[in-house]
C-alpha positions as CSV (number, residue, x, y, z in Angstrom):
1,M,0.1,-0.1,-0.1
2,K,1.2,3.8,-0.7
3,K,3.0,5.6,2.0
4,V,1.4,8.6,2.6
5,G,2.6,12.0,3.7
6,F,0.6,14.4,5.3
7,I,1.0,18.2,6.1
8,G,-0.9,20.8,7.7
9,L,-3.1,19.1,10.4
10,G,-5.9,22.0,11.2
11,V,-9.3,21.2,11.5
12,M,-9.4,19.8,8.0
13,G,-6.2,18.1,7.6
14,Y,-6.5,16.4,11.0
15,A,-9.8,14.6,10.1
16,M,-8.1,13.8,6.7
17,A,-5.3,11.9,7.8
18,S,-7.4,10.2,10.5
19,N,-9.3,8.6,7.5
20,L,-6.3,7.7,5.9
21,L,-5.1,5.9,9.2
22,K,-8.3,4.1,9.5
23,K,-8.3,2.8,6.0
24,G,-4.7,1.3,6.7
25,F,-2.3,3.5,4.7
26,S,0.9,4.4,6.3
27,V,1.1,7.8,7.0
28,T,3.4,10.1,8.1
29,V,2.6,13.5,9.6
30,Y,4.3,16.9,10.0
31,N,2.5,19.9,11.4
32,R,4.0,23.7,12.0
33,T,2.1,24.0,15.3
34,P,3.3,21.5,18.2
35,G,0.8,19.1,19.7
36,K,-1.7,18.4,17.0
37,T,-0.1,15.6,16.0
38,D,-0.8,13.6,19.1
39,G,-4.0,11.8,18.6
40,L,-2.4,11.0,15.1
41,R,0.3,9.3,16.7
42,D,-1.9,7.1,19.1
43,L,-3.8,5.9,15.7
44,G,-0.4,4.8,14.2
45,A,0.8,7.9,12.3
46,V,4.6,8.5,12.4
47,V,5.6,12.0,13.3
48,L,8.4,13.6,11.7
49,E,10.6,16.9,11.8
50,T,10.3,18.5,8.6
51,P,8.6,18.7,5.3
52,A,11.5,17.5,3.4
53,A,11.8,14.3,6.1
54,I,7.7,13.9,5.0
55,A,8.6,14.0,1.4
56,E,12.1,11.4,1.3
57,A,9.4,8.8,3.4
58,S,6.3,9.1,1.1
59,D,5.1,8.2,-2.2
60,I,2.4,10.6,-2.3
61,V,2.6,13.7,-0.1
62,I,-0.9,16.0,0.3
63,T,-0.8,19.5,1.9
64,M,-3.5,20.9,3.8
65,I,-2.4,24.6,4.7
66,S,-4.1,27.7,5.6
67,N,-2.8,30.1,2.8
68,D,-0.5,31.1,-0.1
69,A,2.6,32.3,2.0
70,A,2.4,29.3,3.9
71,I,2.1,27.2,1.3
72,R,5.3,28.8,-0.1
73,E,7.2,28.0,3.4
74,V,6.3,24.7,3.2
75,Y,7.3,23.9,-0.9
76,W,9.9,26.1,-1.0
77,G,11.4,26.9,2.5
78,E,14.7,25.5,4.2
79,S,14.0,21.8,4.7
80,G,10.8,22.0,2.5
81,I,9.0,19.4,0.8
82,F,11.2,20.3,-2.5
83,A,14.0,19.5,-0.7
84,G,13.4,16.0,-0.4
85,V,11.2,15.2,-3.2
86,R,12.6,12.5,-5.6
87,S,11.7,11.4,-9.3
88,G,8.0,9.7,-9.6
89,Q,6.4,11.1,-6.5
90,T,3.1,12.6,-6.6
91,L,2.6,15.8,-4.7
92,I,-1.3,17.0,-3.9
93,D,-2.4,20.1,-2.4
94,S,-6.0,20.3,-1.0
95,S,-5.8,23.7,0.3
96,T,-7.3,26.8,-1.2
97,I,-5.0,28.7,-3.1
98,S,-4.5,31.2,-6.2
99,P,-4.4,29.2,-9.7
100,V,-1.2,31.2,-10.2
101,L,0.7,29.4,-7.0
102,A,-1.0,26.0,-8.1
103,K,1.2,26.2,-11.6
104,E,4.0,27.6,-9.8
105,L,3.7,24.3,-7.9
106,A,3.4,22.0,-10.7
107,A,6.4,23.4,-12.6
108,A,8.3,23.2,-9.7
109,A,7.4,19.4,-9.2
110,E,7.8,18.6,-13.0
111,A,11.4,19.8,-12.9
112,L,12.2,17.3,-10.1
113,G,10.5,14.7,-12.0
114,A,7.2,14.5,-9.7
115,S,3.7,15.1,-10.4
116,F,1.7,17.8,-8.9
117,L,-2.2,18.1,-8.4
118,D,-4.1,20.8,-7.4
119,A,-6.9,18.7,-5.4
120,P,-8.9,21.3,-3.2
121,V,-12.1,19.7,-1.6
122,T,-15.6,21.0,-0.7
123,G,-17.1,19.9,2.3
124,S,-16.2,21.6,5.8
125,K,-15.4,19.7,9.1
126,P,-18.4,17.4,9.2
127,A,-17.5,16.0,5.7
128,A,-13.9,15.8,6.6
129,E,-14.7,13.4,9.8
130,S,-17.3,11.4,8.0
131,G,-14.8,10.9,4.5
132,M,-17.4,12.2,2.4
133,L,-15.3,15.1,0.9
134,V,-15.5,15.7,-2.8
135,F,-12.0,16.5,-4.6
136,M,-12.0,18.9,-7.4
137,A,-8.4,17.9,-9.4
138,G,-6.2,19.7,-11.5
139,G,-3.6,18.2,-13.4
140,P,-2.0,15.2,-15.3
141,A,-4.8,12.5,-15.6
142,E,-2.1,9.8,-15.0
143,A,-1.3,11.2,-11.7
144,L,-4.7,11.7,-10.5
145,D,-5.4,8.0,-11.7
146,G,-2.5,7.1,-9.2
147,A,-3.5,9.2,-6.4
148,K,-7.2,8.0,-6.6
149,D,-7.5,5.4,-4.3
150,V,-5.7,7.9,-1.6
151,L,-8.3,10.4,-2.3
152,L,-11.3,8.1,-2.2
153,A,-9.9,7.1,1.5
154,M,-11.1,10.8,2.8
155,G,-13.4,11.6,0.4
156,R,-16.8,10.2,-1.5
157,K,-16.1,11.5,-5.0
158,V,-13.4,12.8,-7.0
159,I,-13.9,15.3,-10.2
160,P,-11.4,15.8,-12.4
161,M,-11.4,19.6,-13.4
162,G,-8.7,19.5,-16.4
163,P,-4.9,20.8,-16.2
164,N,-3.2,22.1,-13.3
165,G,-4.5,25.4,-11.7
166,S,-8.1,24.3,-12.8
167,G,-8.7,22.8,-9.5
168,A,-7.9,26.0,-7.6
169,V,-10.0,28.0,-10.2
170,A,-13.2,25.7,-9.5
171,K,-12.6,25.9,-5.5
172,L,-12.7,29.6,-5.8
173,A,-15.7,29.8,-8.2
174,H,-17.6,27.2,-5.8
175,N,-16.5,29.2,-2.6
176,T,-17.8,32.0,-4.3
177,I,-21.2,30.6,-4.5
178,V,-21.0,29.4,-0.8
179,G,-19.9,32.7,0.7
180,I,-22.8,34.6,-1.5
181,N,-25.3,31.8,-0.1
182,V,-24.2,32.4,3.4
183,V,-25.0,36.0,3.4
184,A,-28.0,35.6,1.4
185,L,-29.5,33.3,4.1
186,S,-28.6,35.8,6.9
187,E,-30.3,38.6,4.9
188,G,-33.4,36.6,4.3
189,M,-33.3,35.8,7.9
190,A,-32.8,39.4,9.0
191,I,-35.9,40.5,7.0
192,A,-38.0,37.5,8.5
193,A,-37.0,38.3,11.9
194,S,-37.6,41.5,11.7
195,G,-40.9,40.9,10.3
196,G,-42.1,38.7,13.5
197,I,-41.3,35.5,11.8
198,D,-40.3,32.8,13.9
199,G,-37.0,31.8,13.2
200,S,-37.4,28.1,13.0
201,A,-40.6,28.1,11.2
202,F,-38.8,30.4,8.6
203,L,-35.7,28.0,8.2
204,E,-38.4,25.4,7.8
205,L,-39.8,27.3,5.0
206,V,-36.6,27.9,3.5
207,Q,-35.5,24.6,3.5
208,S,-38.8,23.7,1.9
209,G,-38.7,25.8,-0.9
210,G,-37.0,27.5,-3.7
211,A,-34.2,29.3,-1.3
212,A,-33.1,25.5,-0.1
213,S,-29.4,25.2,-0.2
214,K,-26.3,23.7,1.8
215,A,-26.0,26.8,3.5
216,A,-29.6,26.7,4.7
217,E,-29.2,23.3,5.9
218,M,-25.8,23.4,7.2
219,K,-25.6,27.0,8.5
220,G,-29.5,27.9,9.3
221,P,-29.4,25.8,12.4
222,K,-26.3,27.5,13.9
223,L,-27.6,30.9,13.1
224,L,-30.9,30.2,14.9
225,E,-28.6,28.7,18.0
226,S,-26.4,31.4,18.1
227,N,-23.6,28.6,17.7
228,Y,-20.5,29.5,15.9
229,D,-18.3,26.6,16.7
230,V,-16.0,26.3,13.9
231,Q,-16.8,24.3,11.0
232,F,-15.3,26.2,8.5
233,S,-13.9,29.9,9.5
234,L,-15.0,33.3,8.8
235,E,-11.5,34.3,8.4
236,L,-11.0,31.3,6.0
237,M,-13.9,32.1,3.8
238,L,-12.9,36.2,3.6
239,K,-9.1,34.6,2.2
240,D,-10.8,32.9,-0.3
241,L,-13.4,35.2,-1.3
242,K,-10.3,37.7,-1.9
243,L,-8.4,35.3,-4.0
244,S,-11.7,34.8,-6.0
245,S,-11.6,38.7,-6.4
246,V,-8.5,38.6,-7.9
247,L,-8.9,35.8,-9.8
248,S,-12.0,37.5,-11.3
249,D,-10.2,40.7,-11.9
250,S,-7.5,38.7,-14.0
251,L,-10.3,37.0,-15.9
252,K,-12.0,40.3,-16.4
253,V,-15.5,38.4,-15.1
254,P,-18.0,41.1,-13.4
255,T,-18.5,39.8,-10.1
256,P,-21.1,42.2,-7.8
257,L,-22.3,39.6,-5.8
258,L,-18.8,38.6,-5.3
259,E,-17.5,42.2,-4.0
260,A,-20.7,42.1,-1.9
261,A,-20.3,39.1,0.3
262,K,-16.6,40.2,0.5
263,G,-17.7,43.4,2.3
264,Q,-20.2,41.5,4.3
265,F,-17.2,39.2,5.6
266,Q,-14.7,42.2,6.2
267,I,-17.5,43.8,8.4
268,G,-17.6,40.3,10.3
269,E,-14.1,40.5,10.6
270,A,-14.3,44.3,11.9
271,L,-16.6,42.9,14.3
272,G,-14.1,40.5,15.4
273,Y,-15.5,37.2,14.4
274,S,-12.5,35.7,12.1
275,E,-12.0,32.8,14.1
276,L,-15.8,32.0,14.6
277,D,-17.6,29.8,11.9
278,M,-18.6,31.5,9.0
279,S,-22.1,31.7,9.7
280,S,-21.1,34.3,12.4
281,V,-21.3,36.7,9.5
282,G,-25.1,36.5,10.5
283,Q,-24.3,38.5,13.9
284,A,-23.9,41.5,11.7
285,Y,-27.3,41.6,10.6
286,E,-28.7,40.6,14.0
287,Q,-26.6,44.1,15.5
288,W,-28.3,46.0,12.8
289,I,-31.7,44.6,13.4
290,G,-31.5,44.4,17.3
291,R,-32.8,40.9,17.6
292,R,-31.7,37.3,17.2
293,F,-32.8,35.1,14.6
294,G,-33.6,32.4,16.9
295,G,-35.8,35.1,19.5
296,G,-34.6,37.7,21.9
297,K,-32.8,41.0,21.5
298,A,-29.3,41.4,19.9
């Protein structure tokens, strides 16, 4: 069975690495923040000290890192992945990064005789924990075929998107819709609450009608309960919307709804909600209307 290295053990990465171990893969792990490897060690993971050591020990290396700057450090830094890569390996980044960076990583990997896949995921913490993620993959078909069993140990579907960079583009387009939907849900709930409609009854209506969405299903209950435990943070969604804004500018695509949603998440950031779940963007509406979606004063 393939030897898999996993780098980046945050909310998503920890659950993904856990599923690889549960499916019987030999897994080595590295995380920049100490302490996050302990539970995986108990499941059988081998903890190594550098990304280069992970690359040296693995057939496939997967990264799940928060942003472009951190990705650059993990791949190109001293004792980074590229310092340990050998010919024939496959490197997979499942983070949400810029398409430009995805193409740079692919070119650098190819120069070392390795293959690179940009394969971000859709599905937040619950999907990562249950192994129900969906991967959108950009890169060589042969490399993707060779890595599919590893990806399907962490998810339920792998969708090829095209050459390198395509996975990153698809993820930004997808998260644009997600961010807009969460803001739209919050705005609709604010209108209903201000009009005296019971929040639970309104959410039932939304989920039963044309406004039904994954946002309503996953974030509606959190908004009603003022439960902002992190499944996907506001900070990360804002990061993705900013990346999408840069991408759409480069493609000359008008995106008025993206810009409006980005602005709303920036308001959430300014109000101190960055480390909460992205649904916490609804709290801004609650402040404006002076009442909570689930009832009572804000």
